[in-house]
CHARMM internal coordinates of N, CA and C (Angstrom, degrees):
IC EDIT
DIST 1 N 1 CA 1.4458
DIST 1 CA 1 C 1.5368
ANGL 1 N 1 CA 1 C 111.03
DIST 1 C 2 N 1.3414
ANGL 1 CA 1 C 2 N 115.37
DIHE 1 N 1 CA 1 C 2 N -32.88
DIST 2 N 2 CA 1.4604
ANGL 1 C 2 N 2 CA 119.20
DIHE 1 CA 1 C 2 N 2 CA 178.09
DIST 2 CA 2 C 1.5299
ANGL 2 N 2 CA 2 C 110.52
DIHE 1 C 2 N 2 CA 2 C -62.59
DIST 2 C 3 N 1.3306
ANGL 2 CA 2 C 3 N 116.13
DIHE 2 N 2 CA 2 C 3 N -39.11
DIST 3 N 3 CA 1.4587
ANGL 2 C 3 N 3 CA 121.15
DIHE 2 CA 2 C 3 N 3 CA -179.51
DIST 3 CA 3 C 1.5302
ANGL 3 N 3 CA 3 C 110.49
DIHE 2 C 3 N 3 CA 3 C -62.97
DIST 3 C 4 N 1.3187
ANGL 3 CA 3 C 4 N 117.15
DIHE 3 N 3 CA 3 C 4 N -40.06
DIST 4 N 4 CA 1.4590
ANGL 3 C 4 N 4 CA 121.77
DIHE 3 CA 3 C 4 N 4 CA 179.11
DIST 4 CA 4 C 1.5284
ANGL 4 N 4 CA 4 C 110.33
DIHE 3 C 4 N 4 CA 4 C -62.19
DIST 4 C 5 N 1.3308
ANGL 4 CA 4 C 5 N 117.49
DIHE 4 N 4 CA 4 C 5 N -46.93
DIST 5 N 5 CA 1.4552
ANGL 4 C 5 N 5 CA 120.86
DIHE 4 CA 4 C 5 N 5 CA 179.53
DIST 5 CA 5 C 1.5266
ANGL 5 N 5 CA 5 C 111.84
DIHE 4 C 5 N 5 CA 5 C -66.38
DIST 5 C 6 N 1.3147
ANGL 5 CA 5 C 6 N 117.20
DIHE 5 N 5 CA 5 C 6 N -38.15
DIST 6 N 6 CA 1.4591
ANGL 5 C 6 N 6 CA 121.19
DIHE 5 CA 5 C 6 N 6 CA 177.90
DIST 6 CA 6 C 1.5338
ANGL 6 N 6 CA 6 C 110.73
DIHE 5 C 6 N 6 CA 6 C -63.82
DIST 6 C 7 N 1.3097
ANGL 6 CA 6 C 7 N 116.18
DIHE 6 N 6 CA 6 C 7 N -45.16
DIST 7 N 7 CA 1.4661
ANGL 6 C 7 N 7 CA 121.00
DIHE 6 CA 6 C 7 N 7 CA 178.98
DIST 7 CA 7 C 1.5208
ANGL 7 N 7 CA 7 C 110.54
DIHE 6 C 7 N 7 CA 7 C -63.17
DIST 7 C 8 N 1.3184
ANGL 7 CA 7 C 8 N 116.77
DIHE 7 N 7 CA 7 C 8 N -44.74
DIST 8 N 8 CA 1.4569
ANGL 7 C 8 N 8 CA 121.36
DIHE 7 CA 7 C 8 N 8 CA 178.85
DIST 8 CA 8 C 1.5282
ANGL 8 N 8 CA 8 C 110.45
DIHE 7 C 8 N 8 CA 8 C -61.51
DIST 8 C 9 N 1.3203
ANGL 8 CA 8 C 9 N 117.29
DIHE 8 N 8 CA 8 C 9 N -41.53
DIST 9 N 9 CA 1.4622
ANGL 8 C 9 N 9 CA 121.66
DIHE 8 CA 8 C 9 N 9 CA 178.25
DIST 9 CA 9 C 1.5173
ANGL 9 N 9 CA 9 C 112.37
DIHE 8 C 9 N 9 CA 9 C -63.22
DIST 9 C 10 N 1.3198
ANGL 9 CA 9 C 10 N 116.76
DIHE 9 N 9 CA 9 C 10 N -40.82
DIST 10 N 10 CA 1.4655
ANGL 9 C 10 N 10 CA 120.84
DIHE 9 CA 9 C 10 N 10 CA 178.78
DIST 10 CA 10 C 1.5305
ANGL 10 N 10 CA 10 C 110.34
DIHE 9 C 10 N 10 CA 10 C -64.14
DIST 10 C 11 N 1.3352
ANGL 10 CA 10 C 11 N 116.42
DIHE 10 N 10 CA 10 C 11 N -43.66
DIST 11 N 11 CA 1.4657
ANGL 10 C 11 N 11 CA 119.74
DIHE 10 CA 10 C 11 N 11 CA 177.50
DIST 11 CA 11 C 1.5257
ANGL 11 N 11 CA 11 C 110.94
DIHE 10 C 11 N 11 CA 11 C -61.68
DIST 11 C 12 N 1.3129
ANGL 11 CA 11 C 12 N 117.53
DIHE 11 N 11 CA 11 C 12 N -41.26
DIST 12 N 12 CA 1.4637
ANGL 11 C 12 N 12 CA 120.17
DIHE 11 CA 11 C 12 N 12 CA 178.09
DIST 12 CA 12 C 1.5266
ANGL 12 N 12 CA 12 C 111.48
DIHE 11 C 12 N 12 CA 12 C -62.74
DIST 12 C 13 N 1.3268
ANGL 12 CA 12 C 13 N 117.14
DIHE 12 N 12 CA 12 C 13 N -40.53
DIST 13 N 13 CA 1.4662
ANGL 12 C 13 N 13 CA 120.34
DIHE 12 CA 12 C 13 N 13 CA 177.56
DIST 13 CA 13 C 1.5329
ANGL 13 N 13 CA 13 C 111.91
DIHE 12 C 13 N 13 CA 13 C -63.60
DIST 13 C 14 N 1.3162
ANGL 13 CA 13 C 14 N 116.84
DIHE 13 N 13 CA 13 C 14 N -40.43
DIST 14 N 14 CA 1.4693
ANGL 13 C 14 N 14 CA 120.73
DIHE 13 CA 13 C 14 N 14 CA 178.56
DIST 14 CA 14 C 1.5256
ANGL 14 N 14 CA 14 C 110.31
DIHE 13 C 14 N 14 CA 14 C -65.00
DIST 14 C 15 N 1.3216
ANGL 14 CA 14 C 15 N 116.69
DIHE 14 N 14 CA 14 C 15 N -45.25
DIST 15 N 15 CA 1.4683
ANGL 14 C 15 N 15 CA 120.45
DIHE 14 CA 14 C 15 N 15 CA 179.86
DIST 15 CA 15 C 1.5303
ANGL 15 N 15 CA 15 C 110.11
DIHE 14 C 15 N 15 CA 15 C -64.81
DIST 15 C 16 N 1.3180
ANGL 15 CA 15 C 16 N 117.49
DIHE 15 N 15 CA 15 C 16 N -41.11
DIST 16 N 16 CA 1.4566
ANGL 15 C 16 N 16 CA 121.15
DIHE 15 CA 15 C 16 N 16 CA 177.84
DIST 16 CA 16 C 1.5284
ANGL 16 N 16 CA 16 C 110.61
DIHE 15 C 16 N 16 CA 16 C -62.69
DIST 16 C 17 N 1.3197
ANGL 16 CA 16 C 17 N 116.97
DIHE 16 N 16 CA 16 C 17 N -42.57
DIST 17 N 17 CA 1.4637
ANGL 16 C 17 N 17 CA 120.64
DIHE 16 CA 16 C 17 N 17 CA 177.98
DIST 17 CA 17 C 1.5219
ANGL 17 N 17 CA 17 C 112.35
DIHE 16 C 17 N 17 CA 17 C -62.28
DIST 17 C 18 N 1.3176
ANGL 17 CA 17 C 18 N 116.82
DIHE 17 N 17 CA 17 C 18 N -40.55
DIST 18 N 18 CA 1.4658
ANGL 17 C 18 N 18 CA 120.26
DIHE 17 CA 17 C 18 N 18 CA 177.72
DIST 18 CA 18 C 1.5271
ANGL 18 N 18 CA 18 C 110.73
DIHE 17 C 18 N 18 CA 18 C -66.52
DIST 18 C 19 N 1.3341
ANGL 18 CA 18 C 19 N 117.20
DIHE 18 N 18 CA 18 C 19 N -39.24
DIST 19 N 19 CA 1.4610
ANGL 18 C 19 N 19 CA 121.03
DIHE 18 CA 18 C 19 N 19 CA 179.39
DIST 19 CA 19 C 1.5278
ANGL 19 N 19 CA 19 C 110.80
DIHE 18 C 19 N 19 CA 19 C -65.29
DIST 19 C 20 N 1.3182
ANGL 19 CA 19 C 20 N 117.13
DIHE 19 N 19 CA 19 C 20 N -43.40
DIST 20 N 20 CA 1.4685
ANGL 19 C 20 N 20 CA 120.70
DIHE 19 CA 19 C 20 N 20 CA 178.94
DIST 20 CA 20 C 1.5296
ANGL 20 N 20 CA 20 C 109.77
DIHE 19 C 20 N 20 CA 20 C -64.43
DIST 20 C 21 N 1.3244
ANGL 20 CA 20 C 21 N 117.24
DIHE 20 N 20 CA 20 C 21 N -40.79
DIST 21 N 21 CA 1.4609
ANGL 20 C 21 N 21 CA 120.58
DIHE 20 CA 20 C 21 N 21 CA 177.12
DIST 21 CA 21 C 1.5098
ANGL 21 N 21 CA 21 C 112.29
DIHE 20 C 21 N 21 CA 21 C -61.35
DIST 21 C 22 N 1.3182
ANGL 21 CA 21 C 22 N 116.80
DIHE 21 N 21 CA 21 C 22 N -39.77
DIST 22 N 22 CA 1.4683
ANGL 21 C 22 N 22 CA 120.52
DIHE 21 CA 21 C 22 N 22 CA 178.44
DIST 22 CA 22 C 1.5237
ANGL 22 N 22 CA 22 C 110.57
DIHE 21 C 22 N 22 CA 22 C -68.08
DIST 22 C 23 N 1.3111
ANGL 22 CA 22 C 23 N 117.49
DIHE 22 N 22 CA 22 C 23 N -42.42
DIST 23 N 23 CA 1.4654
ANGL 22 C 23 N 23 CA 121.68
DIHE 22 CA 22 C 23 N 23 CA -178.42
DIST 23 CA 23 C 1.5324
ANGL 23 N 23 CA 23 C 110.50
DIHE 22 C 23 N 23 CA 23 C -60.28
DIST 23 C 24 N 1.3260
ANGL 23 CA 23 C 24 N 117.69
DIHE 23 N 23 CA 23 C 24 N -42.03
DIST 24 N 24 CA 1.4580
ANGL 23 C 24 N 24 CA 120.34
DIHE 23 CA 23 C 24 N 24 CA -177.90
DIST 24 CA 24 C 1.5222
ANGL 24 N 24 CA 24 C 113.37
DIHE 23 C 24 N 24 CA 24 C -80.34
DIST 24 C 25 N 1.3159
ANGL 24 CA 24 C 25 N 119.09
DIHE 24 N 24 CA 24 C 25 N -31.44
DIST 25 N 25 CA 1.4661
ANGL 24 C 25 N 25 CA 119.76
DIHE 24 CA 24 C 25 N 25 CA -176.92
DIST 25 CA 25 C 1.5221
ANGL 25 N 25 CA 25 C 112.82
DIHE 24 C 25 N 25 CA 25 C -91.96
DIST 25 C 26 N 1.3136
ANGL 25 CA 25 C 26 N 118.75
DIHE 25 N 25 CA 25 C 26 N -27.34
DIST 26 N 26 CA 1.4718
ANGL 25 C 26 N 26 CA 124.55
DIHE 25 CA 25 C 26 N 26 CA 179.43
DIST 26 CA 26 C 1.5313
ANGL 26 N 26 CA 26 C 112.84
DIHE 25 C 26 N 26 CA 26 C 57.04
DIST 26 C 27 N 1.3158
ANGL 26 CA 26 C 27 N 116.35
DIHE 26 N 26 CA 26 C 27 N 27.25
DIST 27 N 27 CA 1.4602
ANGL 26 C 27 N 27 CA 120.00
DIHE 26 CA 26 C 27 N 27 CA 176.92
DIST 27 CA 27 C 1.5187
ANGL 27 N 27 CA 27 C 108.52
DIHE 26 C 27 N 27 CA 27 C -107.01
DIST 27 C 28 N 1.3020
ANGL 27 CA 27 C 28 N 115.97
DIHE 27 N 27 CA 27 C 28 N 139.25
DIST 28 N 28 CA 1.4513
ANGL 27 C 28 N 28 CA 119.31
DIHE 27 CA 27 C 28 N 28 CA 177.87
DIST 28 CA 28 C 1.5257
ANGL 28 N 28 CA 28 C 110.22
DIHE 27 C 28 N 28 CA 28 C -81.00
DIST 28 C 29 N 1.2997
ANGL 28 CA 28 C 29 N 115.95
DIHE 28 N 28 CA 28 C 29 N 158.22
DIST 29 N 29 CA 1.4595
ANGL 28 C 29 N 29 CA 121.12
DIHE 28 CA 28 C 29 N 29 CA 177.66
DIST 29 CA 29 C 1.5239
ANGL 29 N 29 CA 29 C 108.01
DIHE 28 C 29 N 29 CA 29 C -73.47
DIST 29 C 30 N 1.3148
ANGL 29 CA 29 C 30 N 116.92
DIHE 29 N 29 CA 29 C 30 N 132.99
DIST 30 N 30 CA 1.4581
ANGL 29 C 30 N 30 CA 120.16
DIHE 29 CA 29 C 30 N 30 CA -179.88
DIST 30 CA 30 C 1.5190
ANGL 30 N 30 CA 30 C 109.40
DIHE 29 C 30 N 30 CA 30 C -138.09
DIST 30 C 31 N 1.2918
ANGL 30 CA 30 C 31 N 115.42
DIHE 30 N 30 CA 30 C 31 N 157.11
DIST 31 N 31 CA 1.4532
ANGL 30 C 31 N 31 CA 121.14
DIHE 30 CA 30 C 31 N 31 CA -179.88
DIST 31 CA 31 C 1.5157
ANGL 31 N 31 CA 31 C 111.65
DIHE 30 C 31 N 31 CA 31 C -76.93
DIST 31 C 32 N 1.2977
ANGL 31 CA 31 C 32 N 115.76
DIHE 31 N 31 CA 31 C 32 N 166.16
DIST 32 N 32 CA 1.4587
ANGL 31 C 32 N 32 CA 119.65
DIHE 31 CA 31 C 32 N 32 CA 178.52
DIST 32 CA 32 C 1.5196
ANGL 32 N 32 CA 32 C 109.63
DIHE 31 C 32 N 32 CA 32 C -80.45
DIST 32 C 33 N 1.2926
ANGL 32 CA 32 C 33 N 116.35
DIHE 32 N 32 CA 32 C 33 N 148.12
DIST 33 N 33 CA 1.4554
ANGL 32 C 33 N 33 CA 121.26
DIHE 32 CA 32 C 33 N 33 CA 177.49
DIST 33 CA 33 C 1.5219
ANGL 33 N 33 CA 33 C 107.51
DIHE 32 C 33 N 33 CA 33 C -94.70
DIST 33 C 34 N 1.2934
ANGL 33 CA 33 C 34 N 115.82
DIHE 33 N 33 CA 33 C 34 N 115.05
DIST 34 N 34 CA 1.4586
ANGL 33 C 34 N 34 CA 119.76
DIHE 33 CA 33 C 34 N 34 CA -179.53
DIST 34 CA 34 C 1.5082
ANGL 34 N 34 CA 34 C 112.38
DIHE 33 C 34 N 34 CA 34 C 107.09
DIST 34 C 35 N 1.3060
ANGL 34 CA 34 C 35 N 116.90
DIHE 34 N 34 CA 34 C 35 N -28.10
DIST 35 N 35 CA 1.4534
ANGL 34 C 35 N 35 CA 121.27
DIHE 34 CA 34 C 35 N 35 CA 176.99
DIST 35 CA 35 C 1.5093
ANGL 35 N 35 CA 35 C 112.71
DIHE 34 C 35 N 35 CA 35 C 55.89
DIST 35 C 36 N 1.3028
ANGL 35 CA 35 C 36 N 116.74
DIHE 35 N 35 CA 35 C 36 N -131.52
DIST 36 N 36 CA 1.4599
ANGL 35 C 36 N 36 CA 122.51
DIHE 35 CA 35 C 36 N 36 CA -175.10
DIST 36 CA 36 C 1.5265
ANGL 36 N 36 CA 36 C 111.79
DIHE 35 C 36 N 36 CA 36 C -69.17
DIST 36 C 37 N 1.3358
ANGL 36 CA 36 C 37 N 117.15
DIHE 36 N 36 CA 36 C 37 N -26.30
DIST 37 N 37 CA 1.4655
ANGL 36 C 37 N 37 CA 118.81
DIHE 36 CA 36 C 37 N 37 CA 179.58
DIST 37 CA 37 C 1.5300
ANGL 37 N 37 CA 37 C 111.15
DIHE 36 C 37 N 37 CA 37 C -70.03
DIST 37 C 38 N 1.3471
ANGL 37 CA 37 C 38 N 118.04
DIHE 37 N 37 CA 37 C 38 N -21.07
DIST 38 N 38 CA 1.4577
ANGL 37 C 38 N 38 CA 120.94
DIHE 37 CA 37 C 38 N 38 CA 176.47
DIST 38 CA 38 C 1.5282
ANGL 38 N 38 CA 38 C 111.33
DIHE 37 C 38 N 38 CA 38 C -68.90
DIST 38 C 39 N 1.3241
ANGL 38 CA 38 C 39 N 117.22
DIHE 38 N 38 CA 38 C 39 N -19.16
DIST 39 N 39 CA 1.4559
ANGL 38 C 39 N 39 CA 121.83
DIHE 38 CA 38 C 39 N 39 CA 178.10
DIST 39 CA 39 C 1.5214
ANGL 39 N 39 CA 39 C 112.43
DIHE 38 C 39 N 39 CA 39 C -88.86
DIST 39 C 40 N 1.3286
ANGL 39 CA 39 C 40 N 116.61
DIHE 39 N 39 CA 39 C 40 N 0.33
DIST 40 N 40 CA 1.4497
ANGL 39 C 40 N 40 CA 120.94
DIHE 39 CA 39 C 40 N 40 CA 179.35
DIST 40 CA 40 C 1.5157
ANGL 40 N 40 CA 40 C 113.33
DIHE 39 C 40 N 40 CA 40 C 92.96
DIST 40 C 41 N 1.3261
ANGL 40 CA 40 C 41 N 117.07
DIHE 40 N 40 CA 40 C 41 N 4.08
DIST 41 N 41 CA 1.4606
ANGL 40 C 41 N 41 CA 120.52
DIHE 40 CA 40 C 41 N 41 CA 178.67
DIST 41 CA 41 C 1.5313
ANGL 41 N 41 CA 41 C 109.11
DIHE 40 C 41 N 41 CA 41 C -92.22
DIST 41 C 42 N 1.3050
ANGL 41 CA 41 C 42 N 116.09
DIHE 41 N 41 CA 41 C 42 N 152.79
DIST 42 N 42 CA 1.4485
ANGL 41 C 42 N 42 CA 120.55
DIHE 41 CA 41 C 42 N 42 CA -179.94
DIST 42 CA 42 C 1.5202
ANGL 42 N 42 CA 42 C 109.79
DIHE 41 C 42 N 42 CA 42 C -75.91
DIST 42 C 43 N 1.3065
ANGL 42 CA 42 C 43 N 115.98
DIHE 42 N 42 CA 42 C 43 N 133.07
DIST 43 N 43 CA 1.4671
ANGL 42 C 43 N 43 CA 121.27
DIHE 42 CA 42 C 43 N 43 CA -179.92
DIST 43 CA 43 C 1.5220
ANGL 43 N 43 CA 43 C 109.17
DIHE 42 C 43 N 43 CA 43 C -84.82
DIST 43 C 44 N 1.2997
ANGL 43 CA 43 C 44 N 115.61
DIHE 43 N 43 CA 43 C 44 N 129.59
DIST 44 N 44 CA 1.4566
ANGL 43 C 44 N 44 CA 120.99
DIHE 43 CA 43 C 44 N 44 CA 176.33
DIST 44 CA 44 C 1.5229
ANGL 44 N 44 CA 44 C 107.33
DIHE 43 C 44 N 44 CA 44 C -104.29
DIST 44 C 45 N 1.3014
ANGL 44 CA 44 C 45 N 117.23
DIHE 44 N 44 CA 44 C 45 N 106.29
DIST 45 N 45 CA 1.4633
ANGL 44 C 45 N 45 CA 121.40
DIHE 44 CA 44 C 45 N 45 CA -174.89
DIST 45 CA 45 C 1.5194
ANGL 45 N 45 CA 45 C 109.86
DIHE 44 C 45 N 45 CA 45 C -121.90
DIST 45 C 46 N 1.3194
ANGL 45 CA 45 C 46 N 115.51
DIHE 45 N 45 CA 45 C 46 N 137.23
DIST 46 N 46 CA 1.4589
ANGL 45 C 46 N 46 CA 120.80
DIHE 45 CA 45 C 46 N 46 CA 178.16
DIST 46 CA 46 C 1.5211
ANGL 46 N 46 CA 46 C 112.25
DIHE 45 C 46 N 46 CA 46 C -99.16
DIST 46 C 47 N 1.3162
ANGL 46 CA 46 C 47 N 117.14
DIHE 46 N 46 CA 46 C 47 N 8.57
DIST 47 N 47 CA 1.4603
ANGL 46 C 47 N 47 CA 121.18
DIHE 46 CA 46 C 47 N 47 CA -176.35
DIST 47 CA 47 C 1.5274
ANGL 47 N 47 CA 47 C 111.02
DIHE 46 C 47 N 47 CA 47 C -71.19
DIST 47 C 48 N 1.3338
ANGL 47 CA 47 C 48 N 116.35
DIHE 47 N 47 CA 47 C 48 N 142.41
DIST 48 N 48 CA 1.4610
ANGL 47 C 48 N 48 CA 120.35
DIHE 47 CA 47 C 48 N 48 CA 176.12
DIST 48 CA 48 C 1.5200
ANGL 48 N 48 CA 48 C 111.09
DIHE 47 C 48 N 48 CA 48 C -75.11
DIST 48 C 49 N 1.3268
ANGL 48 CA 48 C 49 N 116.67
DIHE 48 N 48 CA 48 C 49 N -34.64
DIST 49 N 49 CA 1.4607
ANGL 48 C 49 N 49 CA 121.22
DIHE 48 CA 48 C 49 N 49 CA 179.91
DIST 49 CA 49 C 1.5289
ANGL 49 N 49 CA 49 C 108.53
DIHE 48 C 49 N 49 CA 49 C -127.15
DIST 49 C 50 N 1.3351
ANGL 49 CA 49 C 50 N 117.37
DIHE 49 N 49 CA 49 C 50 N 149.60
DIST 50 N 50 CA 1.4665
ANGL 49 C 50 N 50 CA 120.10
DIHE 49 CA 49 C 50 N 50 CA 179.08
DIST 50 CA 50 C 1.5280
ANGL 50 N 50 CA 50 C 111.24
DIHE 49 C 50 N 50 CA 50 C -71.11
DIST 50 C 51 N 1.3230
ANGL 50 CA 50 C 51 N 116.66
DIHE 50 N 50 CA 50 C 51 N 157.15
DIST 51 N 51 CA 1.4600
ANGL 50 C 51 N 51 CA 121.26
DIHE 50 CA 50 C 51 N 51 CA 178.32
DIST 51 CA 51 C 1.5257
ANGL 51 N 51 CA 51 C 109.76
DIHE 50 C 51 N 51 CA 51 C -68.72
DIST 51 C 52 N 1.3273
ANGL 51 CA 51 C 52 N 117.11
DIHE 51 N 51 CA 51 C 52 N 169.36
DIST 52 N 52 CA 1.4602
ANGL 51 C 52 N 52 CA 122.21
DIHE 51 CA 51 C 52 N 52 CA -176.09
DIST 52 CA 52 C 1.5106
ANGL 52 N 52 CA 52 C 114.00
DIHE 51 C 52 N 52 CA 52 C -58.20
DIST 52 C 53 N 1.3359
ANGL 52 CA 52 C 53 N 116.71
DIHE 52 N 52 CA 52 C 53 N -43.63
DIST 53 N 53 CA 1.4571
ANGL 52 C 53 N 53 CA 120.58
DIHE 52 CA 52 C 53 N 53 CA -179.04
DIST 53 CA 53 C 1.5176
ANGL 53 N 53 CA 53 C 111.18
DIHE 52 C 53 N 53 CA 53 C -64.35
DIST 53 C 54 N 1.3180
ANGL 53 CA 53 C 54 N 116.91
DIHE 53 N 53 CA 53 C 54 N -45.58
DIST 54 N 54 CA 1.4660
ANGL 53 C 54 N 54 CA 120.50
DIHE 53 CA 53 C 54 N 54 CA 179.43
DIST 54 CA 54 C 1.5237
ANGL 54 N 54 CA 54 C 110.58
DIHE 53 C 54 N 54 CA 54 C -66.90
DIST 54 C 55 N 1.3338
ANGL 54 CA 54 C 55 N 117.51
DIHE 54 N 54 CA 54 C 55 N -37.72
DIST 55 N 55 CA 1.4590
ANGL 54 C 55 N 55 CA 120.43
DIHE 54 CA 54 C 55 N 55 CA 179.97
DIST 55 CA 55 C 1.5280
ANGL 55 N 55 CA 55 C 110.75
DIHE 54 C 55 N 55 CA 55 C -63.45
DIST 55 C 56 N 1.3429
ANGL 55 CA 55 C 56 N 117.46
DIHE 55 N 55 CA 55 C 56 N -41.07
DIST 56 N 56 CA 1.4685
ANGL 55 C 56 N 56 CA 120.70
DIHE 55 CA 55 C 56 N 56 CA 177.42
DIST 56 CA 56 C 1.5251
ANGL 56 N 56 CA 56 C 110.51
DIHE 55 C 56 N 56 CA 56 C -62.96
DIST 56 C 57 N 1.3392
ANGL 56 CA 56 C 57 N 116.14
DIHE 56 N 56 CA 56 C 57 N -40.67
DIST 57 N 57 CA 1.4620
ANGL 56 C 57 N 57 CA 120.63
DIHE 56 CA 56 C 57 N 57 CA 179.51
DIST 57 CA 57 C 1.5307
ANGL 57 N 57 CA 57 C 110.37
DIHE 56 C 57 N 57 CA 57 C -64.95
DIST 57 C 58 N 1.3153
ANGL 57 CA 57 C 58 N 116.91
DIHE 57 N 57 CA 57 C 58 N -42.45
DIST 58 N 58 CA 1.4609
ANGL 57 C 58 N 58 CA 120.71
DIHE 57 CA 57 C 58 N 58 CA 178.88
DIST 58 CA 58 C 1.5256
ANGL 58 N 58 CA 58 C 111.42
DIHE 57 C 58 N 58 CA 58 C -65.04
DIST 58 C 59 N 1.3556
ANGL 58 CA 58 C 59 N 116.80
DIHE 58 N 58 CA 58 C 59 N -40.76
DIST 59 N 59 CA 1.4634
ANGL 58 C 59 N 59 CA 120.95
DIHE 58 CA 58 C 59 N 59 CA 178.89
DIST 59 CA 59 C 1.5222
ANGL 59 N 59 CA 59 C 110.77
DIHE 58 C 59 N 59 CA 59 C -64.14
DIST 59 C 60 N 1.3413
ANGL 59 CA 59 C 60 N 116.90
DIHE 59 N 59 CA 59 C 60 N -39.94
DIST 60 N 60 CA 1.4647
ANGL 59 C 60 N 60 CA 120.66
DIHE 59 CA 59 C 60 N 60 CA 179.31
DIST 60 CA 60 C 1.5199
ANGL 60 N 60 CA 60 C 110.97
DIHE 59 C 60 N 60 CA 60 C -66.02
DIST 60 C 61 N 1.3349
ANGL 60 CA 60 C 61 N 116.86
DIHE 60 N 60 CA 60 C 61 N -40.61
DIST 61 N 61 CA 1.4630
ANGL 60 C 61 N 61 CA 119.93
DIHE 60 CA 60 C 61 N 61 CA 178.56
DIST 61 CA 61 C 1.5227
ANGL 61 N 61 CA 61 C 111.40
DIHE 60 C 61 N 61 CA 61 C -68.43
DIST 61 C 62 N 1.3316
ANGL 61 CA 61 C 62 N 115.97
DIHE 61 N 61 CA 61 C 62 N -35.77
DIST 62 N 62 CA 1.4603
ANGL 61 C 62 N 62 CA 120.21
DIHE 61 CA 61 C 62 N 62 CA 178.72
DIST 62 CA 62 C 1.5277
ANGL 62 N 62 CA 62 C 110.14
DIHE 61 C 62 N 62 CA 62 C -65.88
DIST 62 C 63 N 1.3422
ANGL 62 CA 62 C 63 N 115.93
DIHE 62 N 62 CA 62 C 63 N -40.23
DIST 63 N 63 CA 1.4587
ANGL 62 C 63 N 63 CA 120.56
DIHE 62 CA 62 C 63 N 63 CA 178.93
DIST 63 CA 63 C 1.5325
ANGL 63 N 63 CA 63 C 111.08
DIHE 62 C 63 N 63 CA 63 C -67.17
DIST 63 C 64 N 1.3424
ANGL 63 CA 63 C 64 N 116.62
DIHE 63 N 63 CA 63 C 64 N -32.31
DIST 64 N 64 CA 1.4631
ANGL 63 C 64 N 64 CA 120.99
DIHE 63 CA 63 C 64 N 64 CA 178.72
DIST 64 CA 64 C 1.5261
ANGL 64 N 64 CA 64 C 111.64
DIHE 63 C 64 N 64 CA 64 C -77.91
DIST 64 C 65 N 1.3254
ANGL 64 CA 64 C 65 N 116.44
DIHE 64 N 64 CA 64 C 65 N -14.97
DIST 65 N 65 CA 1.4544
ANGL 64 C 65 N 65 CA 120.15
DIHE 64 CA 64 C 65 N 65 CA 176.98
DIST 65 CA 65 C 1.5024
ANGL 65 N 65 CA 65 C 115.15
DIHE 64 C 65 N 65 CA 65 C 87.69
DIST 65 C 66 N 1.3161
ANGL 65 CA 65 C 66 N 117.37
DIHE 65 N 65 CA 65 C 66 N 16.17
DIST 66 N 66 CA 1.4542
ANGL 65 C 66 N 66 CA 119.55
DIHE 65 CA 65 C 66 N 66 CA -179.53
DIST 66 CA 66 C 1.5036
ANGL 66 N 66 CA 66 C 111.64
DIHE 65 C 66 N 66 CA 66 C -139.49
DIST 66 C 67 N 1.3180
ANGL 66 CA 66 C 67 N 114.28
DIHE 66 N 66 CA 66 C 67 N 171.52
DIST 67 N 67 CA 1.4553
ANGL 66 C 67 N 67 CA 120.46
DIHE 66 CA 66 C 67 N 67 CA 177.13
DIST 67 CA 67 C 1.5071
ANGL 67 N 67 CA 67 C 108.14
DIHE 66 C 67 N 67 CA 67 C -134.09
DIST 67 C 68 N 1.3214
ANGL 67 CA 67 C 68 N 115.65
DIHE 67 N 67 CA 67 C 68 N 140.48
DIST 68 N 68 CA 1.4705
ANGL 67 C 68 N 68 CA 120.27
DIHE 67 CA 67 C 68 N 68 CA -179.91
DIST 68 CA 68 C 1.5104
ANGL 68 N 68 CA 68 C 111.06
DIHE 67 C 68 N 68 CA 68 C -104.90
DIST 68 C 69 N 1.2983
ANGL 68 CA 68 C 69 N 117.78
DIHE 68 N 68 CA 68 C 69 N 28.45
DIST 69 N 69 CA 1.4510
ANGL 68 C 69 N 69 CA 120.53
DIHE 68 CA 68 C 69 N 69 CA 174.20
DIST 69 CA 69 C 1.5204
ANGL 69 N 69 CA 69 C 115.15
DIHE 68 C 69 N 69 CA 69 C 92.22
DIST 69 C 70 N 1.3256
ANGL 69 CA 69 C 70 N 118.03
DIHE 69 N 69 CA 69 C 70 N 11.07
DIST 70 N 70 CA 1.4564
ANGL 69 C 70 N 70 CA 119.46
DIHE 69 CA 69 C 70 N 70 CA 177.58
DIST 70 CA 70 C 1.5186
ANGL 70 N 70 CA 70 C 107.57
DIHE 69 C 70 N 70 CA 70 C -86.61
DIST 70 C 71 N 1.3108
ANGL 70 CA 70 C 71 N 116.17
DIHE 70 N 70 CA 70 C 71 N 120.37
DIST 71 N 71 CA 1.4500
ANGL 70 C 71 N 71 CA 121.80
DIHE 70 CA 70 C 71 N 71 CA -178.54
DIST 71 CA 71 C 1.5252
ANGL 71 N 71 CA 71 C 108.70
DIHE 70 C 71 N 71 CA 71 C -121.25
DIST 71 C 72 N 1.3179
ANGL 71 CA 71 C 72 N 116.06
DIHE 71 N 71 CA 71 C 72 N 128.74
DIST 72 N 72 CA 1.4573
ANGL 71 C 72 N 72 CA 121.43
DIHE 71 CA 71 C 72 N 72 CA 178.29
DIST 72 CA 72 C 1.5193
ANGL 72 N 72 CA 72 C 107.51
DIHE 71 C 72 N 72 CA 72 C -123.48
DIST 72 C 73 N 1.3180
ANGL 72 CA 72 C 73 N 116.49
DIHE 72 N 72 CA 72 C 73 N 119.50
DIST 73 N 73 CA 1.4515
ANGL 72 C 73 N 73 CA 120.99
DIHE 72 CA 72 C 73 N 73 CA 176.55
DIST 73 CA 73 C 1.5148
ANGL 73 N 73 CA 73 C 108.67
DIHE 72 C 73 N 73 CA 73 C -86.63
DIST 73 C 74 N 1.3334
ANGL 73 CA 73 C 74 N 116.27
DIHE 73 N 73 CA 73 C 74 N 128.49
DIST 74 N 74 CA 1.4640
ANGL 73 C 74 N 74 CA 119.37
DIHE 73 CA 73 C 74 N 74 CA 178.56
DIST 74 CA 74 C 1.4993
ANGL 74 N 74 CA 74 C 110.26
DIHE 73 C 74 N 74 CA 74 C -125.31
END
COOR INIT
IC SEED 1 N 1 CA 1 C
IC BUILD
């Protein structure tokens, strides 16, 4: 029973710490831009079309006349 209370207390401390961090920073939680490809690993995606952020990046590179190595198989 002590282990249950200890575990519950630790979870409460973590949640309290996250709440205090949110209160002081006022930033919402957001996903990473680029995900695993930002780490230099190849992204394996089953999507038929790229997401909005990637599509804007591809359009900007196309308008600039170059490619930075982003390849999408369709």
